[in-house]
C-alpha positions in Angstrom: -47.1 -43.1 -24.8 -44.4 -40.6 -25.6 -42.0 -42.3 -23.3 -42.7 -45.7 -25.0 -42.1 -44.1 -28.4 -38.8 -42.6 -27.3 -37.6 -45.9 -25.7 -38.5 -47.8 -28.9 -36.4 -45.4 -31.1 -32.9 -46.7 -31.3 -30.5 -43.7 -31.1 -28.4 -45.4 -33.8 -31.5 -45.4 -36.1 -32.0 -41.7 -35.5 -28.3 -41.2 -36.4 -28.9 -43.2 -39.7 -31.9 -41.1 -40.5 -29.9 -37.8 -39.8 -27.2 -39.2 -42.1 -29.7 -39.9 -44.9 -31.1 -36.3 -44.3 -27.6 -34.8 -44.5 -26.9 -36.7 -47.7 -30.2 -35.6 -49.2 -29.6 -31.9 -48.4 -25.8 -31.8 -48.8 -24.7 -34.8 -50.9 -21.0 -35.3 -51.6 -20.4 -34.4 -55.3 -17.4 -34.2 -57.6 -14.0 -34.3 -55.7 -15.9 -34.5 -52.4 -17.6 -37.8 -53.6 -14.2 -39.3 -54.6 -12.9 -38.4 -51.0 -15.9 -39.9 -49.3 -15.8 -43.0 -51.5 -12.2 -43.5 -50.4 -13.1 -43.0 -46.7 -16.1 -45.4 -47.0 -13.8 -48.1 -48.4 -11.4 -47.6 -45.5 -14.3 -47.7 -43.1 -15.5 -51.0 -44.5 -12.0 -52.5 -43.9 -12.0 -51.2 -40.4 -15.5 -52.5 -39.7 -14.8 -56.0 -40.7 -11.4 -56.0 -38.9 -13.2 -55.0 -35.7 -15.8 -57.8 -36.3 -13.1 -60.3 -36.5 -11.3 -59.0 -33.5 -14.6 -59.1 -31.4 -15.3 -62.7 -32.4 -14.6 -64.9 -29.3 -13.2 -68.3 -30.2 -14.1 -69.6 -26.7 -17.7 -68.7 -27.1 -18.0 -70.3 -30.5 -16.4 -73.5 -29.2 -18.8 -73.6 -26.3 -21.8 -73.5 -28.6 -20.5 -75.3 -31.6 -22.0 -78.6 -30.6 -25.6 -77.6 -31.4 -25.2 -78.5 -35.1 -28.8 -79.1 -35.8 -29.6 -75.6 -34.4 -26.9 -73.9 -36.4 -28.0 -75.7 -39.6 -31.6 -74.6 -38.9 -30.4 -70.9 -38.5 -28.5 -71.1 -41.7 -31.5 -72.6 -43.6 -33.7 -69.9 -42.4 -31.2 -67.2 -43.3 -29.9 -68.4 -46.6 -32.7 -70.5 -47.9 -36.2 -69.7 -46.5 -35.6 -65.9 -46.4 -34.3 -65.8 -50.0 -37.3 -67.8 -51.2 -39.6 -65.3 -49.5 -37.6 -62.5 -51.2 -38.1 -64.1 -54.6 -41.8 -64.4 -53.8 -42.0 -60.7 -52.9 -40.0 -59.7 -56.1 -42.5 -61.7 -58.2 -45.5 -59.7 -57.0 -47.1 -58.2 -60.1 -46.8 -54.5 -60.4 -44.2 -54.1 -57.7 -41.7 -51.3 -58.5 -38.3 -52.5 -59.6 -36.4 -50.5 -57.0 -38.7 -51.9 -54.2 -38.3 -55.4 -55.5 -34.5 -55.2 -55.7 -34.1 -53.8 -52.2 -36.5 -56.3 -50.6 -34.8 -59.1 -52.4 -31.3 -58.0 -51.4 -32.4 -57.7 -47.8 -33.5 -61.4 -47.7 -30.0 -62.5 -49.0 -28.1 -61.1 -46.0 -26.6 -62.8 -42.9 -28.0 -62.5 -39.4 -27.0 -59.9 -37.0 -24.5 -60.7 -34.2 -24.8 -58.2 -31.3 -28.6 -57.8 -31.2 -29.3 -61.5 -31.8 -27.0 -62.4 -28.8 -28.5 -59.6 -26.7 -32.1 -60.5 -27.3 -31.3 -64.2 -26.7 -29.7 -63.3 -23.4 -32.7 -61.1 -22.3 -35.2 -63.9 -23.2 -33.1 -66.5 -21.2 -32.0 -68.5 -24.3 -28.9 -70.5 -25.1 -26.4 -67.6 -25.4 -23.4 -69.7 -26.2 -25.3 -71.3 -29.1 -26.5 -67.8 -30.2 -22.9 -66.5 -30.3 -21.9 -69.5 -32.5 -24.9 -69.3 -34.9 -24.8 -65.5 -35.4 -21.1 -65.5 -35.9 -21.1 -68.4 -38.3 -24.0 -66.8 -40.2 -22.0 -63.5 -40.6 -18.8 -65.4 -41.7 -20.8 -67.4 -44.2 -22.5 -64.3 -45.4 -19.3 -62.8 -46.8 -19.3 -65.6 -49.4 -22.9 -66.8 -49.6 -24.6 -63.4 -50.0 -22.6 -62.1 -53.0 -23.0 -65.6 -54.7 -26.8 -65.5 -54.1 -27.0 -61.9 -55.3 -25.0 -62.7 -58.4 -27.4 -65.7 -59.1 -30.8 -64.0 -58.4 -30.1 -60.3 -58.9 -27.8 -60.2 -62.0 -30.5 -58.3 -63.9 -30.9 -55.9 -61.0 -27.4 -54.5 -61.2 -25.6 -56.9 -58.8 -22.1 -57.4 -60.2 -20.5 -60.7 -59.4 -17.4 -60.1 -61.5 -13.7 -60.9 -60.8 -13.4 -57.3 -59.6 -16.2 -57.6 -57.1 -14.7 -60.9 -55.9 -11.3 -59.1 -55.2 -13.1 -56.4 -53.4 -14.9 -58.9 -51.2 -11.6 -60.7 -50.4 -9.6 -57.4 -49.7 -12.3 -55.3 -48.1 -14.3 -58.0 -46.2 -12.7 -61.4 -45.8 -9.0 -60.5 -45.2 -9.7 -57.7 -42.6 -12.1 -60.1 -40.8 -9.5 -62.9 -40.7 -6.7 -60.5 -39.7 -8.8 -59.0 -36.9 -9.6 -62.5 -35.6 -6.0 -63.7 -35.8 -4.9 -60.6 -33.8 -7.6 -61.1 -31.1 -5.0 -62.6 -28.7 -3.0 -59.4 -29.0 -5.8 -56.8 -29.1 -8.7 -58.7 -27.6 -8.0 -57.2 -24.2 -8.1 -53.7 -25.6 -11.2 -54.4 -27.6 -13.0 -55.7 -24.5 -11.8 -52.9 -22.3 -12.9 -50.2 -24.7 -16.2 -51.7 -25.9 -17.9 -48.3 -25.9 -15.3 -46.7 -28.0 -15.1 -49.6 -30.4 -18.9 -49.5 -30.7 -18.8 -45.8 -31.7 -16.1 -46.6 -34.3 -18.1 -49.6 -35.6 -21.4 -47.5 -36.0 -19.5 -44.4 -37.2 -18.0 -46.5 -40.0 -21.5 -47.6 -41.1 -22.8 -44.0 -41.0 -19.9 -43.0 -43.2 -20.7 -45.7 -45.8 -24.4 -44.8 -45.7 -23.7 -41.1 -46.3 -21.5 -41.9 -49.3 -24.1 -44.3 -50.7 -27.0 -42.0 -50.3 -25.1 -39.0 -51.6 -24.4 -40.9 -54.9 -28.1 -42.0 -55.0 -29.4 -38.4 -54.4 -27.1 -37.0 -57.1 -28.7 -39.6 -59.4 -32.2 -38.3 -58.4 -33.2 -40.9 -55.7 -36.0 -38.9 -54.1 -37.5 -37.8 -57.5 -37.8 -41.5 -58.5 -39.0 -42.8 -55.1 -42.5 -41.5 -54.2 -43.8 -41.5 -50.7 -46.2 -44.4 -51.4 -43.3 -46.6 -52.2 -41.8 -46.0 -48.8 -45.1 -47.0 -47.2 -45.2 -50.1 -49.4 -41.6 -51.0 -48.2 -42.7 -50.6 -44.6 -45.7 -52.8 -45.1 -43.7 -55.5 -46.9 -41.1 -55.4 -44.1 -43.7 -55.9 -41.4 -45.3 -58.8 -43.2 -42.0 -60.4 -44.0 -40.8 -60.2 -40.4 -44.1 -61.5 -39.0 -43.9 -64.6 -41.4 -40.2 -65.3 -40.5 -40.8 -65.0 -36.8 -43.7 -67.4 -36.9 -41.7 -69.8 -39.2 -38.6 -69.8 -36.9 -40.6 -70.5 -33.7 -42.7 -73.2 -35.5 -39.6 -74.8 -36.9 -37.9 -74.9 -33.5 -41.0 -76.8 -32.1 -41.1 -79.1 -35.1 -37.5 -80.1 -34.7 -38.0 -80.7 -30.9 -35.6 -78.0 -29.7 -35.6 -77.1 -26.1 -37.1 -73.7 -25.2 -33.6 -72.1 -24.9 -32.7 -73.3 -28.4 -36.0 -72.3 -29.9 -35.2 -68.8 -28.7 -31.8 -68.8 -30.5 -33.5 -69.9 -33.7 -36.2 -67.2 -33.3 -33.7 -64.4 -32.9 -30.8 -65.5 -35.0 -33.0 -66.9 -37.8 -35.2 -63.8 -38.2 -32.6 -61.0 -38.3 -30.8 -59.3 -41.1 -27.5 -57.5 -40.6 -27.2 -53.8 -41.4 -23.5 -53.9 -40.5 -22.8 -56.5 -43.2 -25.5 -55.5 -45.6 -24.3 -51.9 -46.2 -20.6 -52.8 -47.1 -21.8 -55.9 -49.2 -24.1 -53.6 -51.2 -21.3 -51.2 -51.8 -19.2 -54.0 -53.2 -21.9 -55.5 -55.4 -23.8 -52.6 -56.7 -23.0 -49.4 -58.7 -22.5 -46.4 -56.3 -25.7 -44.6 -57.5 -27.8 -47.7 -56.8 -26.5 -48.6 -53.3 -28.7 -46.1 -51.5 -31.9 -47.5 -53.1 -30.9 -51.0 -52.4 -30.2 -50.6 -48.7 -33.3 -48.5 -47.9 -35.5 -51.5 -47.2 -32.7 -52.9 -45.0 -32.5 -49.7 -42.9 -36.3 -49.8 -42.3 -36.3 -53.5 -41.6 -33.4 -53.1 -39.1 -35.5 -50.8 -36.9 -38.6 -52.9 -37.2 -36.8 -56.1 -36.2 -35.2 -54.3 -33.1 -38.6 -53.0 -31.9 -40.4 -56.4 -32.4 -37.7 -58.5 -31.0 -37.3 -56.2 -28.0 -41.0 -56.8 -27.1 -40.7 -60.6 -27.7 -37.5 -60.8 -25.6 -39.2 -59.0 -22.7 -42.2 -61.3 -23.0 -40.0 -64.4 -22.8 -38.1 -62.9 -19.8 -41.3 -62.2 -17.9 -42.5 -65.8 -18.6 -39.2 -67.2 -17.2 -39.4 -65.2 -14.0 -40.1 -67.2 -10.8 -43.4 -66.4 -9.1 -43.3 -63.8 -6.3 
């Protein structure tokens, strides 16, 4: 049992928890907060530059023909998920901070790395997964802020000219620059995947530290009781279960082959921590970011654990008899 628990805990999630703990005990304040805010902004630029550089044009072209599948993934990500988020936010008596965080979670794009990895393990259509997940992330840089401005304006989301400029300069342009430079730096990126992965994750940890520091200084843990954390966990589990059932059922209803249903299952049920943290930093006041991304951090671990089990199950089903 202990071995299973250790294997289910992603070391990166442990790092995130340690970062939150550090920010809770030693938050950046005063001049230190200004320094970390600047470093976090630079980390976001670097993060999206690397995302663009890692995006393979060949893989996208190989899977681009499955347009019905890609539309289904986008519909789940940016239509069904947000509708579920609005339903959660409308629950009578739900604390405002919990409702805001859960709603923001549902507006985010899909993950890239884990969606492709789980699709591969489950013997799904990997080329289509690369295309769907990548297009979802690219669309999310525009769609997520727009949706947040429409449905979360009263919760602090700022869709102003300044936030649009930050999205362009911190997210979109670095992504495009990285992708355009892929012919030059693609070999280096592929050869040093481990190092790039550390830089990628380290950038998110830095942004999370800055966000939670600001939230802690504003009294985060005094205003968020333990029962609300339990409520967020329960809502995340129910939300993921509903979406997993919906994606698998939708794939069958649309007549997709098993390999394509697997793509819809994994790409359509995920939410990206790597995109969500920077986007929250652009849209929300600094003191509010930590509260907003808390449900996302918990959902991220739950989706990894659940999808790992599902992927192994599909892989076992696809094994030839001994």
